[in-house]
C-alpha positions as CSV (number, residue, x, y, z in Angstrom):
1,M,65.5,96.6,112.0
2,L,69.3,96.4,111.2
3,A,70.2,99.0,113.7
4,G,68.5,97.1,116.6
5,W,70.0,93.8,115.5
6,A,73.5,95.4,115.2
7,L,73.3,96.8,118.8
8,A,72.0,93.5,120.1
9,Y,74.7,91.5,118.3
10,H,77.4,93.6,120.0
11,T,76.0,93.0,123.5
12,V,75.1,89.3,123.4
13,G,77.2,87.4,126.0
14,K,80.4,89.3,126.5
15,P,80.3,92.9,125.2
16,G,82.3,93.4,122.0
17,K,83.6,90.9,119.4
18,L,87.0,90.0,120.7
19,A,88.5,87.9,123.6
20,V,92.1,86.7,124.5
21,I,92.6,83.0,125.0
22,S,95.7,81.1,126.1
23,T,97.4,78.8,123.6
24,K,99.3,76.9,126.3
25,P,98.3,74.8,129.3
26,S,97.8,76.8,132.5
27,S,96.1,74.5,134.8
28,T,98.9,73.6,137.2
29,A,101.5,75.3,139.2
30,A,104.1,73.8,136.9
31,D,102.4,75.3,133.9
32,L,102.4,78.7,135.4
33,S,106.0,78.5,136.5
34,V,107.0,78.5,132.8
35,A,104.2,80.6,131.4
36,Y,105.2,83.3,133.8
37,S,107.9,83.6,136.6
38,P,110.5,82.2,136.8
39,G,110.6,80.2,133.5
40,V,109.5,83.1,131.4
41,A,112.9,84.6,131.9
42,E,114.5,82.1,129.5
43,P,112.6,83.3,126.3
44,C,113.2,86.9,127.4
45,L,116.9,86.3,127.5
46,A,116.9,84.5,124.2
47,I,115.1,87.5,122.5
48,R,117.5,89.9,124.2
49,D,120.3,88.1,122.5
50,D,118.6,87.5,119.2
51,P,115.4,89.7,118.4
52,E,114.4,87.2,115.7
53,A,113.8,84.7,118.5
54,A,110.6,86.6,119.2
55,Y,109.0,84.8,116.2
56,A,109.7,81.5,117.9
57,Y,108.8,82.3,121.5
58,T,105.9,84.8,121.2
59,G,102.8,85.5,119.1
60,K,104.4,88.4,117.3
61,G,104.7,86.7,114.0
62,G,101.0,86.0,113.7
63,L,99.7,89.2,115.3
64,V,98.4,92.4,113.4
65,G,97.9,95.7,115.1
66,V,94.7,97.3,113.7
67,I,95.4,101.0,114.5
68,S,93.1,104.0,114.0
69,N,92.6,107.5,115.4
70,G,88.9,107.5,114.2
71,T,89.2,110.5,111.9
72,A,87.6,108.9,108.9
73,V,85.4,105.9,110.0
74,L,83.3,104.2,107.3
75,G,81.0,106.8,106.0
76,L,80.6,108.4,109.4
77,G,83.5,110.7,109.2
78,D,85.5,112.0,112.2
79,I,83.8,110.2,115.1
80,G,86.8,109.9,117.3
81,A,89.0,107.0,118.5
82,L,86.7,105.5,121.0
83,A,83.6,105.4,118.6
84,A,85.9,103.7,116.0
85,K,86.5,100.8,118.3
86,P,83.6,98.5,117.0
87,V,85.0,98.9,113.5
88,M,88.6,98.0,114.6
89,E,87.4,95.0,116.5
90,G,85.4,93.9,113.4
91,K,88.5,94.3,111.3
92,A,90.3,91.9,113.8
93,V,87.4,89.4,113.5
94,L,88.0,89.4,109.7
95,F,91.7,88.8,110.1
96,K,90.9,85.8,112.2
97,R,88.0,84.4,110.2
98,F,89.6,84.6,106.8
99,A,93.3,84.2,107.4
100,D,93.6,82.8,111.0
101,L,95.7,85.8,112.0
102,D,95.2,87.3,115.5
103,A,94.8,91.0,115.7
104,F,94.6,93.6,118.5
105,D,92.6,96.8,117.9
106,V,94.4,99.9,119.1
107,E,92.4,103.1,119.1
108,V,94.7,106.1,119.5
109,A,93.2,109.5,120.7
110,E,95.7,111.6,118.6
111,T,95.0,113.7,115.6
112,D,98.5,115.1,115.3
113,A,100.2,113.1,112.5
114,Q,103.7,113.2,113.9
115,A,102.5,112.1,117.3
116,L,100.4,109.2,115.8
117,V,103.4,108.0,113.9
118,D,105.5,108.1,117.1
119,T,102.8,106.1,118.9
120,V,102.6,103.4,116.2
121,V,106.4,103.1,116.1
122,A,106.6,102.9,120.0
123,I,104.1,100.0,120.1
124,A,105.3,98.2,116.9
125,P,107.5,95.6,118.8
126,T,104.3,93.9,119.9
127,F,103.2,93.1,116.3
128,G,104.3,91.3,113.2
129,G,102.5,93.8,111.0
130,I,100.4,97.0,111.2
131,N,97.0,97.6,109.5
132,L,96.3,101.3,109.6
133,E,92.6,102.0,109.3
134,D,90.1,104.9,108.9
135,I,92.6,107.8,109.1
136,A,91.6,110.8,107.3
137,A,93.3,112.2,104.2
138,P,95.7,113.9,103.6
139,D,97.4,112.9,106.9
140,C,96.9,109.2,106.1
141,F,99.4,109.4,103.3
142,W,102.3,110.9,105.3
143,I,101.4,108.7,108.3
144,E,101.7,105.5,106.3
145,R,105.0,106.6,104.6
146,E,106.5,107.5,107.8
147,C,105.6,104.3,109.5
148,V,106.9,102.3,106.6
149,R,110.1,104.3,106.7
150,R,110.7,103.8,110.4
151,L,109.6,100.2,110.8
152,D,110.9,96.9,109.5
153,I,107.5,95.0,109.6
154,P,104.7,95.2,107.1
155,V,102.6,98.3,107.3
156,M,99.5,99.0,105.1
157,H,96.7,101.6,105.1
158,D,93.9,99.4,104.1
159,D,91.5,102.2,103.0
160,Q,94.1,103.0,100.3
161,H,95.7,99.8,99.2
162,G,93.1,97.2,100.1
163,T,90.6,99.1,97.9
164,A,93.1,99.5,95.2
165,I,94.0,95.9,95.1
166,I,90.4,94.8,94.7
167,V,89.4,97.6,92.2
168,G,92.4,96.6,90.2
169,A,91.3,92.9,90.1
170,A,87.7,93.8,89.2
171,L,88.8,96.3,86.5
172,L,91.2,93.8,84.9
173,N,88.4,91.2,84.5
174,A,85.8,93.8,83.5
175,L,88.1,95.0,80.7
176,E,88.9,91.5,79.6
177,L,85.2,90.9,79.2
178,T,84.7,94.1,77.1
179,G,87.8,93.5,75.0
180,K,89.4,96.7,76.1
181,R,92.9,97.3,77.4
182,L,94.0,99.1,80.5
183,D,96.6,101.1,78.6
184,Q,93.9,102.5,76.2
185,V,90.8,103.2,78.3
186,R,89.9,106.5,79.8
187,V,89.1,106.4,83.6
188,V,87.2,109.0,85.5
189,F,87.2,109.0,89.4
190,S,84.6,110.5,91.6
191,G,86.4,111.0,94.9
192,A,90.0,111.9,95.4
193,G,90.5,111.0,99.0
194,A,92.5,108.1,100.4
195,A,90.8,105.4,98.3
196,G,90.5,107.4,95.1
197,F,94.0,108.8,95.1
198,A,95.6,105.4,96.0
199,T,93.6,103.6,93.5
200,A,94.5,106.1,90.7
201,G,98.2,105.6,91.6
202,Y,97.7,101.8,91.6
203,L,96.3,101.8,88.1
204,L,99.5,103.5,86.9
205,A,101.4,100.4,88.4
206,L,99.0,98.1,86.5
207,G,99.7,99.9,83.2
208,A,97.2,102.8,82.9
209,P,98.8,105.9,81.4
210,R,98.6,108.9,83.6
211,R,97.1,111.0,80.8
212,N,94.0,108.7,80.7
213,L,93.1,109.3,84.3
214,I,90.8,112.1,85.5
215,L,90.1,112.7,89.2
216,T,87.1,114.7,90.4
217,D,86.1,115.7,93.9
218,V,83.5,118.1,95.4
219,S,85.2,121.0,93.6
220,G,85.1,119.3,90.2
221,V,87.9,118.1,88.0
222,V,91.4,118.1,89.6
223,H,93.0,120.4,87.0
224,A,96.2,122.5,86.8
225,G,95.8,125.9,88.4
226,R,93.1,124.8,90.7
227,D,93.3,125.1,94.6
228,M,93.8,121.5,95.8
229,P,95.6,119.5,98.5
230,A,99.3,119.1,97.7
231,Y,99.0,115.4,97.3
232,L,96.7,115.8,94.4
233,R,99.0,117.8,92.2
234,E,100.5,114.8,90.5
235,F,97.1,114.0,89.0
236,A,96.1,117.5,88.0
237,V,95.3,117.6,84.3
238,S,95.6,120.4,81.7
239,S,92.0,120.3,80.5
240,D,89.0,122.5,80.0
241,L,86.8,119.9,81.7
242,R,85.5,121.2,85.0
243,T,82.7,118.9,86.1
244,L,82.1,115.2,86.6
245,G,79.4,115.4,83.9
246,E,81.8,116.8,81.5
247,A,84.6,114.3,82.4
248,V,82.6,111.2,81.9
249,V,81.6,112.0,78.3
250,G,83.2,109.2,76.3
251,A,84.9,107.6,79.3
252,D,85.3,103.8,79.4
253,V,85.5,103.5,83.2
254,F,83.9,105.3,86.1
255,I,85.2,104.6,89.6
256,G,83.3,106.2,92.4
257,V,84.6,106.4,96.0
258,S,82.6,109.4,97.0
259,A,79.0,109.9,97.7
260,G,75.5,108.6,96.7
261,N,73.8,109.4,93.4
262,V,76.5,111.7,92.0
263,L,76.5,109.8,88.7
264,T,73.1,110.4,86.9
265,P,71.6,108.4,84.3
266,A,72.1,111.2,81.8
267,M,75.9,111.1,82.5
268,L,76.0,107.3,82.2
269,R,74.4,107.6,78.7
270,T,77.3,109.7,77.5
271,M,80.0,107.1,78.4
272,A,81.7,104.9,75.8
273,R,80.4,101.5,74.7
274,D,80.4,98.7,77.3
275,P,81.1,101.2,80.2
276,V,82.5,99.9,83.4
277,V,80.9,101.5,86.4
278,F,82.2,100.9,89.9
279,A,79.9,102.8,92.2
280,L,81.5,102.0,95.6
281,A,80.1,104.6,97.9
282,N,78.3,103.0,100.9
283,P,75.5,102.6,101.8
284,I,74.2,104.5,98.7
285,P,76.2,103.9,95.5
286,E,77.0,106.8,93.1
287,I,74.3,105.3,90.9
288,D,71.9,102.6,91.8
289,P,73.0,99.4,90.0
290,R,69.5,98.6,88.8
291,T,69.2,102.1,87.4
292,A,72.6,101.8,85.7
293,G,71.6,98.5,84.2
294,A,68.3,99.9,82.9
295,T,70.0,102.9,81.6
296,R,72.9,101.1,79.9
297,P,72.3,97.4,79.5
298,D,75.8,97.1,78.1
299,A,77.3,98.4,81.4
300,I,79.3,96.3,83.8
301,V,78.5,97.4,87.3
302,A,80.1,96.8,90.7
303,T,79.3,98.4,94.1
304,G,80.5,98.3,97.7
305,R,77.3,96.5,98.8
306,S,76.8,92.8,99.5
307,D,73.2,92.8,98.2
308,H,74.3,93.5,94.6
309,P,76.6,91.4,92.3
310,N,80.3,92.3,92.2
311,Q,80.8,93.7,95.7
312,V,84.2,95.3,95.8
313,N,85.2,94.2,99.4
314,N,88.6,94.8,100.9
315,V,88.2,91.5,102.8
316,L,89.2,89.8,99.6
317,A,92.7,91.3,99.9
318,F,94.0,92.5,103.4
319,P,93.8,89.2,105.3
320,Y,95.8,87.3,102.7
321,V,98.2,90.2,101.9
322,F,99.2,90.1,105.6
323,R,99.2,86.4,105.8
324,G,101.8,86.1,103.0
325,A,103.7,89.0,104.4
326,L,103.8,87.7,108.0
327,D,104.6,84.1,106.9
328,T,107.7,85.3,105.1
329,R,108.4,87.8,107.9
330,A,108.6,90.5,105.3
331,R,110.1,93.9,106.1
332,A,107.5,95.7,104.1
333,I,104.6,95.3,101.8
334,T,105.9,96.1,98.4
335,E,104.1,97.2,95.1
336,G,105.0,93.8,93.7
337,M,103.2,92.0,96.6
338,K,100.0,94.2,96.1
339,L,100.2,93.5,92.3
340,A,100.5,89.7,93.0
341,A,97.4,89.9,95.1
342,T,95.5,91.7,92.4
343,W,96.3,89.2,89.7
344,A,95.8,86.2,92.0
345,I,92.2,87.5,92.8
346,A,91.5,88.2,89.2
347,R,92.6,84.8,88.0
348,L,90.6,83.0,90.7
349,A,87.4,84.7,89.5
350,R,88.0,83.2,86.1
351,R,88.1,79.6,87.4
352,P,85.0,77.5,87.9
353,I,83.7,77.3,91.4
354,T,84.4,73.8,92.6
355,A,83.7,72.0,96.0
356,E,87.1,73.3,97.3
357,A,85.6,76.8,97.3
358,G,83.6,75.8,100.3
359,F,80.4,77.6,99.4
360,D,77.4,77.1,97.1
361,G,78.5,78.8,93.8
362,D,75.6,77.4,91.8
363,G,74.7,79.8,89.0
364,L,78.0,81.8,89.4
365,A,80.5,81.9,86.6
366,W,83.0,84.5,85.4
367,G,81.1,87.2,83.5
368,P,79.6,90.7,84.0
369,G,77.8,89.6,87.1
370,Y,80.8,87.8,88.6
371,L,84.0,89.8,88.3
372,I,85.7,88.9,91.5
373,P,85.4,85.9,94.0
374,K,83.0,85.9,96.9
375,P,84.5,86.6,100.3
376,F,83.7,83.0,101.6
377,D,85.7,81.4,98.8
378,R,88.3,79.3,100.7
379,R,90.6,79.2,97.7
380,L,91.4,82.9,98.4
381,L,93.8,82.0,101.3
382,P,96.1,79.6,99.3
383,E,95.9,81.6,96.0
384,V,96.5,85.1,97.4
385,A,98.7,84.5,100.3
386,T,101.0,82.2,98.2
387,A,101.2,84.9,95.5
388,V,102.1,87.5,98.1
389,A,104.6,85.3,99.7
390,A,106.3,84.6,96.4
391,A,106.4,88.3,95.6
392,A,107.9,89.1,99.0
393,M,110.8,86.7,98.3
394,R,111.2,88.0,94.8
395,D,111.3,91.6,95.9
396,G,113.9,90.8,98.5
397,V,111.9,91.9,101.6
398,A,111.4,88.4,103.0
399,R,113.4,87.3,106.0
400,R,112.2,83.7,105.8
401,E,112.3,81.8,102.6
402,L,109.4,79.4,102.0
403,D,109.0,76.3,99.9
404,L,106.0,77.6,98.0
405,A,104.5,74.3,97.1
406,D,104.5,73.2,100.6
407,Y,103.4,76.5,101.8
408,R,100.4,76.5,99.5
409,A,99.5,72.8,100.3
410,G,99.4,73.8,104.0
411,L,97.0,76.7,103.3
412,E,94.8,74.5,101.2
413,K,94.3,72.1,104.1
414,A,93.7,74.9,106.6
415,R,90.2,74.9,108.1
416,F,89.2,77.5,110.6
């Protein structure tokens, strides 16, 4: 049923999900004479003399490039650049719907990491920011680092950092509810690819000690002396633990970004009191949330699915991170900007859902079943984008200083 509707949805009217519209009048010869030749030469010359003028005379400042080579698309794997296009168009829809940012999807038929970086850098003048998407590990780490190094606009691989930002917010709130502290809990990951590795690194920035993190993958615990990709060595532990089942005994937190049903009820029973279980694999979580609740009534559970409470959804982060970054014309997205987003999201979930949220929040209140805001909460835009903008200015990457009170007020009035 869903498959048929999904295919029909993408074909109704104009095929696909995106269109280009003009923002200026173009109904007369006089309009066209300034939209194009000869009048268009004037902004061209202004930008030649001052590249920053591009932000005044073109759409660059509000335009994100959503770029993928299709090597790790959703749970579908390496399906190629062309087959990735519906996902990238969808990402552009989310940028527009939630942050009023325009986005072009760019699918690049290139699996060589250096060539892909060169392509991104070559087309970067078009954009105010670059959202890398669905690029397989381990190449995705190097590709992002190189793009950040070579470009002076915000670049973020959302599969890494968008996931990390939201997991961080959900975990901070879950631990607050259980009376535990991030610097004391033991965290076990199932999955050590882009999302798992980046989230583990992000928890370090939030205050988790490295010694308390254990990563596992299809080969078991990431431990010293084991064959592993080079990027995982920094998380290799000196331990006799070898399997996920052994690693979760006594653990406070399970974060799954791997495959369905890898966390069994028997494993869950061995975890510490009030376990936090983030079973984020899609469409089948690492453990069914109903099974988890029946097995451990004291567990706080989140998934990647919208039909269960506590959906860990990147849409809570990336539109607003880029909005704050682009509005300050930031040269990069810093760790401080990501941390600001996490704390803003976590704090918003603790606030009562009022009319300004713009959706029916009846019955929802901060607690085990409501760790993070719902995607349609209109307060996310002013809360998160303002926090990110403030961090950009604080971290010294902003090329444009904002009056934060005025900026926030403008975002609160925005309706789109």
